[in-house]
N, CA, C, O and the ligand as a Tripos MOL2 file, in Angstrom:
@<TRIPOS>MOLECULE
protein
  257   255    65     0     0
PROTEIN
NO_CHARGES

@<TRIPOS>ATOM
      1 N          26.7830   11.0920  -35.5430 N.3       1 MET1
      2 CA         26.6020   11.2490  -36.9870 C.3       1 MET1
      3 C          25.2740   10.6200  -37.3980 C.2       1 MET1
      4 O          24.9970    9.4590  -37.0980 O.2       1 MET1
      5 N          24.4780   11.3970  -38.0750 N.am      2 SER2
      6 CA         23.1860   10.8660  -38.4920 C.3       2 SER2
      7 C          23.0990   10.8270  -40.0150 C.2       2 SER2
      8 O          23.7130   11.6190  -40.7300 O.2       2 SER2
      9 N          22.3160    9.8780  -40.4610 N.am      3 THR3
     10 CA         22.1210    9.7250  -41.8960 C.3       3 THR3
     11 C          20.6490    9.9300  -42.2010 C.2       3 THR3
     12 O          19.7820    9.5120  -41.4340 O.2       3 THR3
     13 N          20.3750   10.5670  -43.3100 N.am      4 ALA4
     14 CA         18.9830   10.7400  -43.7030 C.3       4 ALA4
     15 C          18.8930   10.7740  -45.2190 C.2       4 ALA4
     16 O          19.8500   11.1050  -45.9200 O.2       4 ALA4
     17 N          17.7270   10.4240  -45.6900 N.am      5 TYR5
     18 CA         17.4700   10.4540  -47.1270 C.3       5 TYR5
     19 C          16.1950   11.2380  -47.3750 C.2       5 TYR5
     20 O          15.2870   11.2620  -46.5440 O.2       5 TYR5
     21 N          16.1450   11.8780  -48.5310 N.am      6 SER6
     22 CA         14.9570   12.6660  -48.8330 C.3       6 SER6
     23 C          14.5080   12.4310  -50.2700 C.2       6 SER6
     24 O          15.2740   12.0170  -51.1400 O.2       6 SER6
     25 N          13.2380   12.7160  -50.4670 N.am      7 TYR7
     26 CA         12.6540   12.6750  -51.8120 C.3       7 TYR7
     27 C          11.7800   13.9070  -51.9560 C.2       7 TYR7
     28 O          10.8880   14.1450  -51.1420 O.2       7 TYR7
     29 N          12.0370   14.6860  -52.9880 N.am      8 ALA8
     30 CA         11.2210   15.8650  -53.2720 C.3       8 ALA8
     31 C          10.3920   15.5700  -54.5140 C.2       8 ALA8
     32 O          10.9290   15.3160  -55.5920 O.2       8 ALA8
     33 N           9.0840   15.6100  -54.3430 N.am      9 CYS9
     34 CA          8.2000   15.2280  -55.4450 C.3       9 CYS9
     35 C           8.4120   16.1120  -56.6770 C.2       9 CYS9
     36 O           8.2440   15.6560  -57.8080 O.2       9 CYS9
     37 N           8.7810   17.3710  -56.4560 N.am     10 LYS10
     38 CA          8.9460   18.2820  -57.5880 C.3      10 LYS10
     39 C          10.1020   17.8790  -58.5010 C.2      10 LYS10
     40 O          10.1830   18.3300  -59.6440 O.2      10 LYS10
     41 N          11.0090   17.0140  -57.9860 N.am     11 ASP11
     42 CA         12.1120   16.5290  -58.8230 C.3      11 ASP11
     43 C          11.6310   15.5120  -59.8540 C.2      11 ASP11
     44 O          12.3220   15.2110  -60.8280 O.2      11 ASP11
     45 N          10.4300   14.9920  -59.6130 N.am     12 CYS12
     46 CA          9.8800   13.9820  -60.5130 C.3      12 CYS12
     47 C           9.2650   14.6690  -61.7330 C.2      12 CYS12
     48 O           8.5430   15.6590  -61.6180 O.2      12 CYS12
     49 N           9.5750   14.1120  -62.8970 N.am     13 GLU13
     50 CA          9.0790   14.6780  -64.1370 C.3      13 GLU13
     51 C           7.5490   14.7980  -64.1090 C.2      13 GLU13
     52 O           6.8510   13.8180  -63.8480 O.2      13 GLU13
     53 N           7.0460   15.9790  -64.3750 N.am     14 GLY14
     54 CA          5.6150   16.2070  -64.3980 C.3      14 GLY14
     55 C           5.0360   16.6300  -63.0620 C.2      14 GLY14
     56 O           3.8560   16.9710  -62.9750 O.2      14 GLY14
     57 N           5.8640   16.6120  -62.0070 N.am     15 MET15
     58 CA          5.3810   16.9310  -60.6540 C.3      15 MET15
     59 C           5.9850   18.2380  -60.1430 C.2      15 MET15
     60 O           6.0210   18.4810  -58.9370 O.2      15 MET15
     61 N           6.4520   19.0640  -61.0510 N.am     16 GLU16
     62 CA          7.1890   20.2730  -60.6670 C.3      16 GLU16
     63 C           6.4000   21.1860  -59.7280 C.2      16 GLU16
     64 O           6.9990   21.9300  -58.9510 O.2      16 GLU16
     65 N           5.0860   21.1430  -59.7850 N.am     17 SER17
     66 CA          4.2830   22.0520  -58.9560 C.3      17 SER17
     67 C           3.9260   21.4490  -57.6040 C.2      17 SER17
     68 O           3.2560   22.0980  -56.8000 O.2      17 SER17
     69 N           4.3660   20.2090  -57.3370 N.am     18 CYS18
     70 CA          4.0120   19.5610  -56.0670 C.3      18 CYS18
     71 C           5.0130   19.9270  -54.9800 C.2      18 CYS18
     72 O           6.2180   19.7620  -55.1720 O.2      18 CYS18
     73 N           4.5270   20.4300  -53.8220 N.am     19 PRO19
     74 CA          5.4160   20.8080  -52.7280 C.3      19 PRO19
     75 C           5.7890   19.6190  -51.8310 C.2      19 PRO19
     76 O           6.5430   19.7800  -50.8720 O.2      19 PRO19
     77 N           5.2720   18.4480  -52.1370 N.am     20 GLY20
     78 CA          5.4910   17.2980  -51.2690 C.3      20 GLY20
     79 C           6.9510   16.8950  -51.1680 C.2      20 GLY20
     80 O           7.6690   16.8350  -52.1660 O.2      20 GLY20
     81 N           7.3760   16.6180  -49.9360 N.am     21 LYS21
     82 CA          8.7540   16.1760  -49.7070 C.3      21 LYS21
     83 C           8.7730   15.2560  -48.5050 C.2      21 LYS21
     84 O           8.0780   15.5070  -47.5200 O.2      21 LYS21
     85 N           9.5520   14.2040  -48.5720 N.am     22 VAL22
     86 CA          9.6590   13.3080  -47.4210 C.3      22 VAL22
     87 C          11.1220   13.1500  -47.0360 C.2      22 VAL22
     88 O          12.0120   13.1790  -47.8860 O.2      22 VAL22
     89 N          11.3510   12.9810  -45.7360 N.am     23 VAL23
     90 CA         12.6940   12.7690  -45.2040 C.3      23 VAL23
     91 C          12.6140   11.6330  -44.1990 C.2      23 VAL23
     92 O          11.6960   11.5900  -43.3800 O.2      23 VAL23
     93 N          13.5640   10.7160  -44.2550 N.am     24 ALA24
     94 CA         13.5800    9.6220  -43.2890 C.3      24 ALA24
     95 C          15.0090    9.1140  -43.1430 C.2      24 ALA24
     96 O          15.8990    9.4600  -43.9200 O.2      24 ALA24
     97 N          15.1980    8.2850  -42.1230 N.am     25 ALA25
     98 CA         16.5490    7.8010  -41.8190 C.3      25 ALA25
     99 C          17.0210    6.7340  -42.7900 C.2      25 ALA25
    100 O          18.2220    6.5610  -42.9950 O.2      25 ALA25
    101 N          16.0780    6.0220  -43.3860 N.am     26 THR26
    102 CA         16.4710    4.9410  -44.2880 C.3      26 THR26
    103 C          15.7560    5.0790  -45.6310 C.2      26 THR26
    104 O          14.6960    5.6970  -45.7290 O.2      26 THR26
    105 N          16.3610    4.4900  -46.6590 N.am     27 ILE27
    106 CA         15.7480    4.5180  -47.9840 C.3      27 ILE27
    107 C          14.4190    3.7550  -47.9740 C.2      27 ILE27
    108 O          13.4590    4.1470  -48.6370 O.2      27 ILE27
    109 N          14.3840    2.6590  -47.2090 N.am     28 ASP28
    110 CA         13.1340    1.8930  -47.1250 C.3      28 ASP28
    111 C          11.9830    2.7520  -46.6120 C.2      28 ASP28
    112 O          10.8650    2.6870  -47.1240 O.2      28 ASP28
    113 N          12.2750    3.5590  -45.5910 N.am     29 GLU29
    114 CA         11.2200    4.4050  -45.0300 C.3      29 GLU29
    115 C          10.8230    5.4840  -46.0290 C.2      29 GLU29
    116 O           9.6410    5.7960  -46.1690 O.2      29 GLU29
    117 N          11.8120    6.0580  -46.7280 N.am     30 VAL30
    118 CA         11.4890    7.0560  -47.7500 C.3      30 VAL30
    119 C          10.5630    6.4450  -48.8010 C.2      30 VAL30
    120 O           9.6080    7.0880  -49.2360 O.2      30 VAL30
    121 N          10.8420    5.2120  -49.2080 N.am     31 TRP31
    122 CA          9.9820    4.5460  -50.1880 C.3      31 TRP31
    123 C           8.5360    4.4750  -49.7030 C.2      31 TRP31
    124 O           7.6010    4.7940  -50.4380 O.2      31 TRP31
    125 N           8.3720    4.0440  -48.4380 N.am     32 LYS32
    126 CA          7.0150    3.9180  -47.8900 C.3      32 LYS32
    127 C           6.2980    5.2660  -47.8860 C.2      32 LYS32
    128 O           5.1170    5.3600  -48.2200 O.2      32 LYS32
    129 N           7.0430    6.3110  -47.4990 N.am     33 LEU33
    130 CA          6.4340    7.6400  -47.4360 C.3      33 LEU33
    131 C           6.1420    8.1710  -48.8450 C.2      33 LEU33
    132 O           5.1400    8.8500  -49.0670 O.2      33 LEU33
    133 N           7.0210    7.8530  -49.7830 N.am     34 MET34
    134 CA          6.7910    8.2350  -51.1870 C.3      34 MET34
    135 C           5.5120    7.5970  -51.7120 C.2      34 MET34
    136 O           4.6990    8.2420  -52.3740 O.2      34 MET34
    137 N           5.3560    6.3110  -51.3990 N.am     35 GLU35
    138 CA          4.1700    5.5890  -51.8690 C.3      35 GLU35
    139 C           2.9040    6.1810  -51.2490 C.2      35 GLU35
    140 O           1.8890    6.3600  -51.9210 O.2      35 GLU35
    141 N           2.9910    6.4760  -49.9590 N.am     36 LEU36
    142 CA          1.8440    7.0770  -49.2710 C.3      36 LEU36
    143 C           1.5140    8.4360  -49.8960 C.2      36 LEU36
    144 O           0.3480    8.7530  -50.1350 O.2      36 LEU36
    145 N           2.5460    9.2260  -50.1520 N.am     37 HIS37
    146 CA          2.3460   10.5320  -50.7820 C.3      37 HIS37
    147 C           1.6900   10.3770  -52.1580 C.2      37 HIS37
    148 O           0.7670   11.1140  -52.5040 O.2      37 HIS37
    149 N           2.1720    9.4220  -52.9220 N.am     38 ALA38
    150 CA          1.6300    9.2220  -54.2690 C.3      38 ALA38
    151 C           0.1420    8.8670  -54.2200 C.2      38 ALA38
    152 O          -0.6410    9.3160  -55.0570 O.2      38 ALA38
    153 N          -0.2350    8.0520  -53.2260 N.am     39 VAL39
    154 CA         -1.6340    7.6490  -53.0780 C.3      39 VAL39
    155 C          -2.4930    8.8430  -52.6820 C.2      39 VAL39
    156 O          -3.5140    9.1240  -53.3090 O.2      39 VAL39
    157 N          -2.0650    9.5420  -51.6300 N.am     40 ILE40
    158 CA         -2.8900   10.6120  -51.0670 C.3      40 ILE40
    159 C          -2.8960   11.8540  -51.9530 C.2      40 ILE40
    160 O          -3.9510   12.4380  -52.2010 O.2      40 ILE40
    161 N          -1.7200   12.2580  -52.4300 N.am     41 ALA41
    162 CA         -1.6270   13.5110  -53.1790 C.3      41 ALA41
    163 C          -1.9460   13.3490  -54.6580 C.2      41 ALA41
    164 O          -2.4270   14.2860  -55.2950 O.2      41 ALA41
    165 N          -1.6840   12.1780  -55.2040 N.am     42 HIS42
    166 CA         -1.8120   12.0340  -56.6530 C.3      42 HIS42
    167 C          -2.7450   10.9120  -57.0870 C.2      42 HIS42
    168 O          -2.9260   10.6750  -58.2810 O.2      42 HIS42
    169 N          -3.3390   10.2190  -56.1110 N.am     43 GLY43
    170 CA         -4.2840    9.1630  -56.4640 C.3      43 GLY43
    171 C          -3.6520    8.0390  -57.2580 C.2      43 GLY43
    172 O          -4.3270    7.3520  -58.0250 O.2      43 GLY43
    173 N          -2.3490    7.8520  -57.0730 N.am     44 GLU44
    174 CA         -1.6550    6.7970  -57.8040 C.3      44 GLU44
    175 C          -1.7250    5.4760  -57.0520 C.2      44 GLU44
    176 O          -2.0160    5.4380  -55.8560 O.2      44 GLU44
    177 N          -1.4520    4.3940  -57.7730 N.am     45 ASP45
    178 CA         -1.3880    3.0700  -57.1690 C.3      45 ASP45
    179 C           0.0600    2.5750  -57.2710 C.2      45 ASP45
    180 O           0.4780    2.0790  -58.3170 O.2      45 ASP45
    181 N           0.8210    2.7120  -56.1770 N.am     46 PRO46
    182 CA          2.2290    2.3000  -56.2230 C.3      46 PRO46
    183 C           2.4060    0.8370  -56.6150 C.2      46 PRO46
    184 O           3.4420    0.4460  -57.1510 O.2      46 PRO46
    185 N           1.3870    0.0420  -56.3410 N.am     47 GLY47
    186 CA          1.4630   -1.3670  -56.7170 C.3      47 GLY47
    187 C           1.5260   -1.5550  -58.2240 C.2      47 GLY47
    188 O           1.9010   -2.6190  -58.7180 O.2      47 GLY47
    189 N           1.1530   -0.4980  -58.9520 N.am     48 ALA48
    190 CA          1.1410   -0.5690  -60.4120 C.3      48 ALA48
    191 C           2.4220    0.0010  -61.0300 C.2      48 ALA48
    192 O           2.5970   -0.0250  -62.2490 O.2      48 ALA48
    193 N           3.3140    0.5160  -60.1780 N.am     49 TRP49
    194 CA          4.5670    1.0560  -60.7090 C.3      49 TRP49
    195 C           5.4170   -0.0840  -61.2640 C.2      49 TRP49
    196 O           5.6330   -1.0940  -60.5940 O.2      49 TRP49
    197 N           5.8900    0.0860  -62.4790 N.am     50 ASP50
    198 CA          6.7400   -0.9600  -63.0480 C.3      50 ASP50
    199 C           8.2050   -0.7220  -62.6630 C.2      50 ASP50
    200 O           8.5310    0.2610  -61.9980 O.2      50 ASP50
    201 N           9.0680   -1.6280  -63.0860 N.am     51 ASP51
    202 CA         10.4850   -1.5480  -62.7080 C.3      51 ASP51
    203 C          11.1220   -0.2580  -63.2080 C.2      51 ASP51
    204 O          11.9700    0.3250  -62.5330 O.2      51 ASP51
    205 N          10.7100    0.1840  -64.3950 N.am     52 GLU52
    206 CA         11.2800    1.4070  -64.9580 C.3      52 GLU52
    207 C          10.9120    2.6080  -64.0820 C.2      52 GLU52
    208 O          11.7530    3.4570  -63.7900 O.2      52 GLU52
    209 N           9.6450    2.6650  -63.6710 N.am     53 THR53
    210 CA          9.1920    3.7600  -62.8210 C.3      53 THR53
    211 C           9.9100    3.7310  -61.4760 C.2      53 THR53
    212 O          10.3530    4.7660  -60.9780 O.2      53 THR53
    213 N          10.0200    2.5440  -60.8960 N.am     54 ARG54
    214 CA         10.6990    2.4170  -59.6040 C.3      54 ARG54
    215 C          12.1800    2.7750  -59.7300 C.2      54 ARG54
    216 O          12.7530    3.4080  -58.8430 O.2      54 ARG54
    217 N          12.7830    2.3680  -60.8300 N.am     55 GLY55
    218 CA         14.1830    2.7000  -61.0500 C.3      55 GLY55
    219 C          14.3880    4.1930  -61.1640 C.2      55 GLY55
    220 O          15.3540    4.7490  -60.6420 O.2      55 GLY55
    221 N          13.4490    4.8420  -61.8660 N.am     56 TYR56
    222 CA         13.5320    6.2970  -62.0170 C.3      56 TYR56
    223 C          13.3420    6.9830  -60.6730 C.2      56 TYR56
    224 O          14.1110    7.8750  -60.3150 O.2      56 TYR56
    225 N          12.3260    6.5730  -59.9300 N.am     57 LEU57
    226 CA         12.0520    7.2000  -58.6270 C.3      57 LEU57
    227 C          13.2290    7.0150  -57.6700 C.2      57 LEU57
    228 O          13.5340    7.8910  -56.8610 O.2      57 LEU57
    229 N          13.8720    5.8720  -57.7760 N.am     58 LYS58
    230 CA         14.9970    5.5810  -56.8830 C.3      58 LYS58
    231 C          16.1280    6.6010  -57.0990 C.2      58 LYS58
    232 O          16.8310    6.9610  -56.1560 O.2      58 LYS58
    233 N          16.2940    7.0600  -58.3380 N.am     59 THR59
    234 CA         17.3560    8.0390  -58.6090 C.3      59 THR59
    235 C          17.0350    9.3840  -57.9690 C.2      59 THR59
    236 O          17.9150   10.2370  -57.8490 O.2      59 THR59
    237 N          15.7920    9.5830  -57.5590 N.am     60 LEU60
    238 CA         15.3800   10.8590  -56.9750 C.3      60 LEU60
    239 C          15.5420   10.9010  -55.4590 C.2      60 LEU60
    240 O          15.3830   11.9520  -54.8390 O.2      60 LEU60
    241 N          15.8600    9.7480  -54.8650 N.am     61 ILE61
    242 CA         16.1050    9.6980  -53.4190 C.3      61 ILE61
    243 C          17.5480   10.1190  -53.1740 C.2      61 ILE61
    244 O          18.4860    9.5090  -53.6870 O.2      61 ILE61
    245 N          17.7030   11.1600  -52.3920 N.am     62 ARG62
    246 CA         19.0350   11.7390  -52.1860 C.3      62 ARG62
    247 C          19.3930   11.7820  -50.7060 C.2      62 ARG62
    248 O          18.5140   11.8510  -49.8460 O.2      62 ARG62
    249 N          20.6880   11.7400  -50.4190 N.am     63 PRO63
    250 CA         21.0890   11.9810  -49.0340 C.3      63 PRO63
    251 C          20.6080   13.3660  -48.6250 C.2      63 PRO63
    252 O          20.7870   14.3370  -49.3600 O.2      63 PRO63
    253 N          19.9980   13.4500  -47.4540 N.am     64 ALA64
    254 CA         19.4380   14.7430  -47.0310 C.3      64 ALA64
    255 C          20.4830   15.5750  -46.2910 C.2      64 ALA64
    256 O          20.1930   16.6910  -45.8610 O.2      64 ALA64
    257 ZN          3.6370   14.9940  -55.1170 Zn       65 ZN65
@<TRIPOS>BOND
     1     1     2 1
     2     2     3 1
     3     3     4 2
     4     3     5 am
     5     5     6 1
     6     6     7 1
     7     7     8 2
     8     7     9 am
     9     9    10 1
    10    10    11 1
    11    11    12 2
    12    11    13 am
    13    13    14 1
    14    14    15 1
    15    15    16 2
    16    15    17 am
    17    17    18 1
    18    18    19 1
    19    19    20 2
    20    19    21 am
    21    21    22 1
    22    22    23 1
    23    23    24 2
    24    23    25 am
    25    25    26 1
    26    26    27 1
    27    27    28 2
    28    27    29 am
    29    29    30 1
    30    30    31 1
    31    31    32 2
    32    31    33 am
    33    33    34 1
    34    34    35 1
    35    35    36 2
    36    35    37 am
    37    37    38 1
    38    38    39 1
    39    39    40 2
    40    39    41 am
    41    41    42 1
    42    42    43 1
    43    43    44 2
    44    43    45 am
    45    45    46 1
    46    46    47 1
    47    47    48 2
    48    47    49 am
    49    49    50 1
    50    50    51 1
    51    51    52 2
    52    51    53 am
    53    53    54 1
    54    54    55 1
    55    55    56 2
    56    55    57 am
    57    57    58 1
    58    58    59 1
    59    59    60 2
    60    59    61 am
    61    61    62 1
    62    62    63 1
    63    63    64 2
    64    63    65 am
    65    65    66 1
    66    66    67 1
    67    67    68 2
    68    67    69 am
    69    69    70 1
    70    70    71 1
    71    71    72 2
    72    71    73 am
    73    73    74 1
    74    74    75 1
    75    75    76 2
    76    75    77 am
    77    77    78 1
    78    78    79 1
    79    79    80 2
    80    79    81 am
    81    81    82 1
    82    82    83 1
    83    83    84 2
    84    83    85 am
    85    85    86 1
    86    86    87 1
    87    87    88 2
    88    87    89 am
    89    89    90 1
    90    90    91 1
    91    91    92 2
    92    91    93 am
    93    93    94 1
    94    94    95 1
    95    95    96 2
    96    95    97 am
    97    97    98 1
    98    98    99 1
    99    99   100 2
   100    99   101 am
   101   101   102 1
   102   102   103 1
   103   103   104 2
   104   103   105 am
   105   105   106 1
   106   106   107 1
   107   107   108 2
   108   107   109 am
   109   109   110 1
   110   110   111 1
   111   111   112 2
   112   111   113 am
   113   113   114 1
   114   114   115 1
   115   115   116 2
   116   115   117 am
   117   117   118 1
   118   118   119 1
   119   119   120 2
   120   119   121 am
   121   121   122 1
   122   122   123 1
   123   123   124 2
   124   123   125 am
   125   125   126 1
   126   126   127 1
   127   127   128 2
   128   127   129 am
   129   129   130 1
   130   130   131 1
   131   131   132 2
   132   131   133 am
   133   133   134 1
   134   134   135 1
   135   135   136 2
   136   135   137 am
   137   137   138 1
   138   138   139 1
   139   139   140 2
   140   139   141 am
   141   141   142 1
   142   142   143 1
   143   143   144 2
   144   143   145 am
   145   145   146 1
   146   146   147 1
   147   147   148 2
   148   147   149 am
   149   149   150 1
   150   150   151 1
   151   151   152 2
   152   151   153 am
   153   153   154 1
   154   154   155 1
   155   155   156 2
   156   155   157 am
   157   157   158 1
   158   158   159 1
   159   159   160 2
   160   159   161 am
   161   161   162 1
   162   162   163 1
   163   163   164 2
   164   163   165 am
   165   165   166 1
   166   166   167 1
   167   167   168 2
   168   167   169 am
   169   169   170 1
   170   170   171 1
   171   171   172 2
   172   171   173 am
   173   173   174 1
   174   174   175 1
   175   175   176 2
   176   175   177 am
   177   177   178 1
   178   178   179 1
   179   179   180 2
   180   179   181 am
   181   181   182 1
   182   182   183 1
   183   183   184 2
   184   183   185 am
   185   185   186 1
   186   186   187 1
   187   187   188 2
   188   187   189 am
   189   189   190 1
   190   190   191 1
   191   191   192 2
   192   191   193 am
   193   193   194 1
   194   194   195 1
   195   195   196 2
   196   195   197 am
   197   197   198 1
   198   198   199 1
   199   199   200 2
   200   199   201 am
   201   201   202 1
   202   202   203 1
   203   203   204 2
   204   203   205 am
   205   205   206 1
   206   206   207 1
   207   207   208 2
   208   207   209 am
   209   209   210 1
   210   210   211 1
   211   211   212 2
   212   211   213 am
   213   213   214 1
   214   214   215 1
   215   215   216 2
   216   215   217 am
   217   217   218 1
   218   218   219 1
   219   219   220 2
   220   219   221 am
   221   221   222 1
   222   222   223 1
   223   223   224 2
   224   223   225 am
   225   225   226 1
   226   226   227 1
   227   227   228 2
   228   227   229 am
   229   229   230 1
   230   230   231 1
   231   231   232 2
   232   231   233 am
   233   233   234 1
   234   234   235 1
   235   235   236 2
   236   235   237 am
   237   237   238 1
   238   238   239 1
   239   239   240 2
   240   239   241 am
   241   241   242 1
   242   242   243 1
   243   243   244 2
   244   243   245 am
   245   245   246 1
   246   246   247 1
   247   247   248 2
   248   247   249 am
   249   249   250 1
   250   250   251 1
   251   251   252 2
   252   251   253 am
   253   253   254 1
   254   254   255 1
   255   255   256 2
@<TRIPOS>SUBSTRUCTURE
     1 MET1         2 RESIDUE 1 A MET
     2 SER2         6 RESIDUE 1 A SER
     3 THR3        10 RESIDUE 1 A THR
     4 ALA4        14 RESIDUE 1 A ALA
     5 TYR5        18 RESIDUE 1 A TYR
     6 SER6        22 RESIDUE 1 A SER
     7 TYR7        26 RESIDUE 1 A TYR
     8 ALA8        30 RESIDUE 1 A ALA
     9 CYS9        34 RESIDUE 1 A CYS
    10 LYS10       38 RESIDUE 1 A LYS
    11 ASP11       42 RESIDUE 1 A ASP
    12 CYS12       46 RESIDUE 1 A CYS
    13 GLU13       50 RESIDUE 1 A GLU
    14 GLY14       54 RESIDUE 1 A GLY
    15 MET15       58 RESIDUE 1 A MET
    16 GLU16       62 RESIDUE 1 A GLU
    17 SER17       66 RESIDUE 1 A SER
    18 CYS18       70 RESIDUE 1 A CYS
    19 PRO19       74 RESIDUE 1 A PRO
    20 GLY20       78 RESIDUE 1 A GLY
    21 LYS21       82 RESIDUE 1 A LYS
    22 VAL22       86 RESIDUE 1 A VAL
    23 VAL23       90 RESIDUE 1 A VAL
    24 ALA24       94 RESIDUE 1 A ALA
    25 ALA25       98 RESIDUE 1 A ALA
    26 THR26      102 RESIDUE 1 A THR
    27 ILE27      106 RESIDUE 1 A ILE
    28 ASP28      110 RESIDUE 1 A ASP
    29 GLU29      114 RESIDUE 1 A GLU
    30 VAL30      118 RESIDUE 1 A VAL
    31 TRP31      122 RESIDUE 1 A TRP
    32 LYS32      126 RESIDUE 1 A LYS
    33 LEU33      130 RESIDUE 1 A LEU
    34 MET34      134 RESIDUE 1 A MET
    35 GLU35      138 RESIDUE 1 A GLU
    36 LEU36      142 RESIDUE 1 A LEU
    37 HIS37      146 RESIDUE 1 A HIS
    38 ALA38      150 RESIDUE 1 A ALA
    39 VAL39      154 RESIDUE 1 A VAL
    40 ILE40      158 RESIDUE 1 A ILE
    41 ALA41      162 RESIDUE 1 A ALA
    42 HIS42      166 RESIDUE 1 A HIS
    43 GLY43      170 RESIDUE 1 A GLY
    44 GLU44      174 RESIDUE 1 A GLU
    45 ASP45      178 RESIDUE 1 A ASP
    46 PRO46      182 RESIDUE 1 A PRO
    47 GLY47      186 RESIDUE 1 A GLY
    48 ALA48      190 RESIDUE 1 A ALA
    49 TRP49      194 RESIDUE 1 A TRP
    50 ASP50      198 RESIDUE 1 A ASP
    51 ASP51      202 RESIDUE 1 A ASP
    52 GLU52      206 RESIDUE 1 A GLU
    53 THR53      210 RESIDUE 1 A THR
    54 ARG54      214 RESIDUE 1 A ARG
    55 GLY55      218 RESIDUE 1 A GLY
    56 TYR56      222 RESIDUE 1 A TYR
    57 LEU57      226 RESIDUE 1 A LEU
    58 LYS58      230 RESIDUE 1 A LYS
    59 THR59      234 RESIDUE 1 A THR
    60 LEU60      238 RESIDUE 1 A LEU
    61 ILE61      242 RESIDUE 1 A ILE
    62 ARG62      246 RESIDUE 1 A ARG
    63 PRO63      250 RESIDUE 1 A PRO
    64 ALA64      254 RESIDUE 1 A ALA
    65 ZN65       257 GROUP 0 **** ****
């Protein structure tokens, strides 16, 4: 039995046109990949995400 989690960028408000998606075995890994995606694809600074933003993004991580 395997467990996986995924994040689809298009689920994020305002990112509907982004095809980016990450899948990993743990939520921690999904977070790292999400942050990397945000930097590379959107020029964002994950270090600047506040608790509200992180809380919202966390709701977008789903069992894959
Ligand atoms: Zn994206």
